[in-house]
N, C-alpha and C positions, 0 to 999 in steps of 0.2 A: 712696673712702677704702679699701673691700677690696680694690681693684687695690695700694693703694699695699702694703696690709699683707701680700698672697700675693708682691709681690717680695724685699719686705725679709724673707719667713723663708726664700724662695730663696736670696735672699742668704745668710744666717747657717749656712744649711745646706749652700751651699755651700763657703763659707768655714772649713769646720770639717773639711771633706774634705782631706784633705792627699796630694798628687802626682796629684787624679783617684779615689783609693781610698776608697772608702765607710770609716768607724770600723768597729773588730769590734764584734760585741754581746758584752757579758760574759759570763763563762762561769757564773757564778751571779747568778740576779737573786734581788732582795730582795725579802721576803715582799711582800704586796700589804696596803698600806693601807687604809682609805678614806680619801677627800679631807675636810680641814678644813671648816669653813665660813670665809668670806673674813673676815667681824668677829669671829672666834676666832683668827686667826694675829697679830694683834700687839694689846698690851694700849693702851688708851688713854693718849693722853699728860697729864700731870698739867697740869694746868686746864682740859683739853678733853671734853667727852661724845664716847662712843661713838657715831657715825650709824650710820645704814641705810645701805645701799646703794642708790644713785639707781633711783628706779621707772623702770620701762621706758616709752620713750614710743612713744604710741598717735598713728598717722597720719591727722588727720583726714579725716572719711568726705566721699568726692568727692560731691558733689551729682549730681541725674540732668541731663541735657544741658537747658535751658530750653528748654521750646516757644516757638514765635513766633506773638504773640499775630496774630490775623486779625479782621477789620470790616468786615461791610456794612451798608450803609445803604437804608431804601424809604422812599419819600414815599407816604406813604398818605392814602389820603381826599380826593384833590386830580383829580377828571375833567376831561375838555375842557369841559364845558359851564357849570362852575361855576368858573371860575379867576381872577375879578376881583376885585380887591384889596376893592372894598366888598362884594361877594355871597360871598366865603370869611369864617366865624369863626375858623377856627383849621386850621395845617398841622402836618401829624403825621408824623415821622421815626423811623420803629424803625430801631435800629442793633441789629444781632447780632454780639456780641464771642464770640469761641470762641480756645482757646490760649492761657489764662491761667488761672492757678492760686493760687488766696485770696480776697482782698480789695483792692479796687481801685478807683479813682475813672475813670469815664467822664466826657466834657464834651464839651457840642456849643456853636458859636458860630454863629449866623446871621448870613449875610453879604449886606445889599442887593446891589443895579448899583452903587452907588458904592465898592463896596471898604473901607467903612469897618466893623468890626464893630458888629451893632445889639446883638445881648443873645446872652447868656453862661448856660447849665445848664447842673447837674454832679449826678450819680447814683453813689451804691455799687453795685457789682457785685461779688458773693462767687462762684465757683464750683470746680470742680474743671479738671483741663487737659482729661477729653477729655468736658465739657460747655460747651454754647452757651449764651449767655444773651442774650435779646432788653430793651431799656430801649427806650422810648419817650418822646418829647421832644416840646414841642408848641411852635409858635409863635403867641399869641394873635395874628388880623389885624383881624378887627371891634372898632371902637369905640378903635383904637389909633395909633398917630403911623406905623402903616403903611398905614392905609388913609386917615387925615384927609390925609396929606402925599403923597400916591401913590407912595408906594415900590414902582411897577410895575417889570418886570423879571425877568430871571435872578436869584435869588439863592443862595447856597451853605449849605449846614449843611455846616460841619468837624468831624470829631472827632477826639476825643483820647484818648488811655489812660494817664492818669499825667502827664499834660503833653506827652506826645509826637506827634506825628499817627498818627493810623490807617486814616481814610477820609474821603470827603466822598460827599454828593451833593447834586443840584439840584433845584431847580425854579422853576417859572414863572407868577408874578403878573399877568395881564392887566390894564390898566387899566379 
């Protein structure tokens, strides 16, 4: 828009010149007058009210670039000797989330070797971008269908941040 106005102003100035000669300045200058406010130049029409000039348009503030959320998962308390489905009370998986700002929902989906989701759990995380938060999720094993149905093998814990995949961890339950 500014470019068009500049080109229009240049065209008007060039059009006012005759034969390539600039117009002559007046010999005597009129006395300097103070400019009149734009709302005082024309009286309002009958039946209409005088309107103030439009307010300047402020450009919206551009938010800082979003940080990329990161997550890492660690299986806790599952030693080599006690990985049997009948001897494990529960499997604890710690999720460390960083690069998120504000309140978010993290969820885990425990998937047995069959590939069909077995259990889903959620928790709220509230943090600043420069902080990392750790959330512990537990999968009960003793006295559940995991132990009684013989759901042994390699399990996956899939983690999601507000429904979007974040990371995954795997662990093995021996028969």
